[in-house]
MARVO-355070 format. One record per residue: residue in one letter; residue number from 1; x, y, z of N, C-alpha, C in turn. Coordinates in steps of 0.001 Angstrom, whole numbers, plus 500000, padded with zeros to 6 digits. Each point is the difference from the previous one (the first is absolute). Example, Ala and Ser with C-alpha at 12.3 -4.5 7.8 and 13.67 -1.06 7.14 Angstrom:
# residues 2
PT resn resi     nu     nv     nw    cau    cav    caw     cu     cv     cw
PT    A    1 513190 494310 507800 499110 501190 500000 500900 501200 500000
PT    S    2 499650 501050 499280 500820 501190 500060 499230 501090 500730
# end
This chain:
# residues 86
PT resn resi     nu     nv     nw    cau    cav    caw     cu     cv     cw
PT    M    1 434865 684042 682803 498939 499177 500122 500418 498085 499267
PT    G    2 501405 500217 499622 500205 498571 499291 500289 498459 501818
PT    D    3 500215 500927 500704 500638 499087 501816 498538 500218 499959
PT    A    4 498788 499684 500003 499399 499812 499641 499200 498817 499632
PT    G    5 500421 499843 499021 500036 499334 499154 500795 498860 499716
PT    E    6 500844 499771 500543 501424 498843 500691 499474 499558 501530
PT    G    7 499084 500547 500557 499507 500087 501345 498757 498758 499827
PT    L    8 499337 499774 498711 499066 499786 499755 500060 498764 499355
PT    V    9 501025 499649 498466 500731 498985 499991 500159 499406 501049
PT    D   10 501275 500771 501036 500144 499021 501145 499182 499319 500614
PT    A   11 498414 500827 500468 499527 499115 500606 498571 499187 498965
PT    E   12 500523 499985 499232 499162 498565 499052 501017 499079 500081
PT    S   13 501363 499999 499594 501036 499542 500161 500004 499281 501294
PT    R   14 500208 500478 501488 499735 499556 501422 498828 498671 499746
PT    L   15 498403 501160 499016 499280 498986 500993 499975 498571 499044
PT    A   16 499995 499839 498555 501092 499251 499453 500264 498265 500898
PT    E   17 501279 500727 499877 500936 499242 501068 499492 499629 501233
PT    R   18 499159 500937 500255 499335 499300 501701 498811 499248 499899
PT    M   19 499546 499907 498559 498847 499441 499806 500484 498488 499399
PT    E   20 501344 499915 499734 500580 498610 499322 500202 499606 500950
PT    E   21 501129 500835 501767 500155 499304 500903 498493 499203 500804
PT    R   22 498941 500694 500100 498907 499489 500682 499818 498719 499264
PT    E   23 499600 499975 498749 499451 498558 499401 501415 499032 500535
PT    Q   24 501662 500169 499262 500651 499270 500441 499433 499521 501240
PT    E   25 500281 500802 501187 499213 500018 501271 498853 497958 500318
PT    R   26 498915 501368 499163 499202 498224 500194 500203 498994 499592
PT    R   27 500399 499862 498884 500612 498430 499205 500837 499253 501105
PT    N   28 501203 501259 500661 500951 499320 500972 498848 499393 501187
PT    A   29 498709 500682 500476 498742 499379 501169 499899 498871 499741
PT    K   30 499440 500007 498436 498838 498859 499761 501075 498699 500298
PT    Q   31 501280 500240 499488 500919 498826 499380 500667 499497 501658
PT    G   32 499988 501208 500522 500561 499107 501344 499715 500646 501589
PT    A   33 498425 499895 499073 499454 500565 501839 500025 499474 501399
PT    K   34 500556 498641 500343 500386 499305 500519 500972 500832 501113
PT    G   35 500634 500110 499329 501764 500064 500511 499870 502352 500321
PT    I   36 498729 500412 500134 500757 501225 499873 500041 500172 501637
PT    D   37 500809 501424 500304 500073 499951 501019 499589 501635 499978
PT    P   38 498892 499544 500986 499508 501996 500262 500589 501043 500094
PT    E   39 500445 499634 501552 500866 501648 500385 501419 500271 498820
PT    R   40 500490 498634 499109 501403 500894 498847 498761 500289 499307
PT    V   41 498430 499913 499423 499136 500684 499113 499870 501657 500146
PT    R   42 498992 499781 500775 500279 500982 501261 501147 501287 499690
PT    Q   43 501508 499503 500645 500761 500840 499469 499951 500443 498852
PT    M   44 500121 499042 499042 499808 500045 499250 499788 501808 498847
PT    E   45 498771 499815 500243 498305 500614 500053 500470 501033 500981
PT    S   46 500218 500484 500819 500706 501057 500318 501256 500675 499312
PT    L   47 500259 499069 499493 502091 500727 499637 499463 500675 498369
PT    R   48 499310 499178 499825 498786 500363 498110 499399 501314 500149
PT    L   49 499452 500226 501351 498891 501040 500072 501006 501608 500149
PT    A   50 500741 499530 501461 501175 501109 499881 500777 500327 499090
PT    R   51 500600 498828 498661 500687 500612 499063 498839 500495 499151
PT    T   52 499187 499982 499776 498789 500965 499233 499727 501728 500294
PT    E   53 500343 499565 501778 500258 501884 500415 501057 500108 499715
PT    M   54 501084 499862 500387 501120 500305 499656 499922 500337 498324
PT    Q   55 499484 499385 499094 500689 500657 498867 498983 501612 499926
PT    R   56 499113 499038 500234 498378 501531 500052 500516 501439 500416
PT    Q   57 500848 499275 501373 500592 501469 500022 501155 500999 499829
PT    M   58 500511 498800 499495 501770 500182 499249 498942 500986 498562
PT    E   59 499038 499314 499475 499301 500665 498821 499583 501653 499806
PT    S   60 499842 500038 501172 498810 501227 500582 501806 500997 500629
PT    T   61 501088 499673 500495 500592 500665 501074 500952 500923 498789
PT    A   62 500275 501409 499887 501279 500641 499528 501181 500339 500748
PT    H   63 499784 499730 501105 501599 499879 500754 500577 498312 499789
PT    Q   64 501545 500694 498970 501058 498996 499921 500291 499472 501348
PT    A   65 499986 500477 500981 500846 498920 501309 498569 499002 499992
PT    R   66 498958 500442 500106 498741 499451 499980 500290 498594 498822
PT    K   67 500151 500741 499361 499538 498611 498938 501292 498974 500250
PT    Q   68 500537 500536 500141 501324 499311 500856 500015 498662 501090
PT    Q   69 498811 500872 500981 500356 499097 501248 498944 499073 499186
PT    L   70 498702 499677 499535 498949 499581 499635 500311 498999 498693
PT    S   71 501024 500164 499020 500961 499465 499226 500660 498759 500880
PT    Q   72 500796 500141 501459 501016 498447 501020 498879 499864 500422
PT    A   73 498504 500025 500352 499248 500124 501204 499522 499128 499038
PT    I   74 499323 499849 498443 499593 498789 499321 501130 499095 499736
PT    G   75 501232 500038 499592 500576 499152 500013 500228 499087 501244
PT    E   76 499995 500575 500695 499515 499163 501544 499413 498823 499805
PT    I   77 499350 500474 500226 497874 499740 499188 500010 498772 499059
PT    D   78 501135 500332 498862 500216 498929 498716 500954 498348 500884
PT    K   79 500857 500894 500987 501026 499241 500682 499101 499022 500548
PT    R   80 498948 500237 501007 499609 499235 500687 498707 499100 499431
PT    L   81 499807 500563 499079 498945 499664 499598 500400 498727 498526
PT    A   82 501210 500052 499827 500966 498725 499138 500155 499053 501489
PT    A   83 500260 500450 500976 500627 498669 500958 498673 499578 500231
PT    L   84 498689 500215 499973 499178 499831 500289 499394 498928 498764
PT    S   85 500381 500205 499161 499315 499214 498808 500893 498646 499975
PT    K   86 501322 500169 500355 500778 498743 500011 499097 498853 500671
# end
């Protein structure tokens, strides 16, 4: 029963984090709308969506090996996002 509560807290914190990211993206878009590369924006959004899906899968799986695979995939997505953010 405690695991369900932890999942809810994790989901809420991720939701709050995602909302903050979206707000920051909106502010950045308003400030620098002229220099935006639409392909880069598309890639970043695609990676964010993939990361969200991987996180969801990791929370729902019970197999340790699969969790490890998903964790590595999330790490790779984070590296790609960081590279695109620069």
